[in-house]
C-alpha positions in Angstrom: 149.5 79.2 97.1 148.2 78.5 100.5 148.1 75.1 102.2 146.2 74.5 105.4 148.7 73.0 107.8 146.1 70.6 109.0 146.3 68.9 105.6 150.1 68.8 105.3 152.0 65.7 106.6 155.6 64.6 106.4 155.7 61.1 105.0 159.4 60.7 105.6 162.7 62.2 104.5 161.9 64.9 102.0 158.5 63.6 101.1 155.3 65.2 102.1 151.6 64.4 101.8 148.9 67.1 101.2 145.3 66.0 101.9 142.9 68.0 99.7 139.2 67.7 99.2 138.1 64.9 96.9 138.2 65.8 93.2 140.7 68.7 93.7 144.0 66.7 93.8 145.0 67.0 90.2 144.4 70.7 90.1 146.3 71.2 93.3 149.2 69.1 92.1 149.4 71.1 88.8 149.4 74.4 90.7 152.1 73.2 93.2 154.4 72.0 90.4 154.0 75.4 88.6 154.6 77.3 91.9 157.9 75.5 92.7 160.1 75.3 89.7 162.9 72.7 89.4 166.4 74.1 90.2 169.9 72.8 89.5 171.9 72.5 92.7 175.1 74.5 92.1 178.3 72.4 91.7 176.4 69.1 91.3 174.4 67.1 88.7 171.4 67.1 91.1 168.3 69.2 90.9 165.4 69.9 93.1 161.8 69.6 92.0 158.4 68.3 92.9 157.0 65.0 91.8 153.3 64.3 92.5 150.9 61.4 92.8 147.2 61.8 93.1 144.7 59.2 94.3 141.7 58.6 96.5 143.9 57.0 99.3 147.4 57.5 100.5 148.4 54.1 99.1 147.0 55.0 95.6 148.7 58.4 95.6 152.0 56.9 96.7 151.7 54.3 93.9 151.1 57.0 91.4 154.1 59.0 92.6 156.3 55.9 92.3 155.1 55.4 88.8 156.0 59.0 88.0 159.4 58.6 89.5 160.1 55.5 87.4 158.9 57.2 84.2 161.2 60.2 85.0 164.2 57.9 85.7 163.6 56.0 82.4 163.4 59.2 80.5 166.7 60.3 82.1 168.5 57.0 81.3 167.2 57.1 77.7 168.8 60.6 77.3 172.1 59.4 79.0 172.3 56.2 76.8 171.6 58.2 73.6 174.6 60.5 74.3 175.1 64.0 73.3 173.9 65.0 69.8 171.7 62.0 69.3 168.0 61.4 69.6 167.0 59.7 72.9 164.6 56.8 72.2 161.0 57.6 72.8 159.1 56.1 75.7 157.1 53.9 73.4 160.1 52.7 71.4 160.7 48.9 71.5 164.1 49.3 73.2 164.1 48.0 76.7 166.3 49.5 79.4 168.3 47.4 81.8 
């Protein structure tokens, strides 16, 4: 996968923004996620990965990425709360997380 450096910007910390032509954002995000698999960091409970947000403006894409991060965190906490050997509640279950 090739990214033109003129369209790649560091947003801060370990977050980057890639500007792609209108209408190509979702396809680019899918290809990027497939190209960079999540990896467990040895000796920790942390893992690396890519989370994407797509939108017509930086603000809209940032909001979409925040929503994805919240959904991912909620899924993780459902699994932790369910404990080993039990079914984690589905996202649409009535249970509300703290």
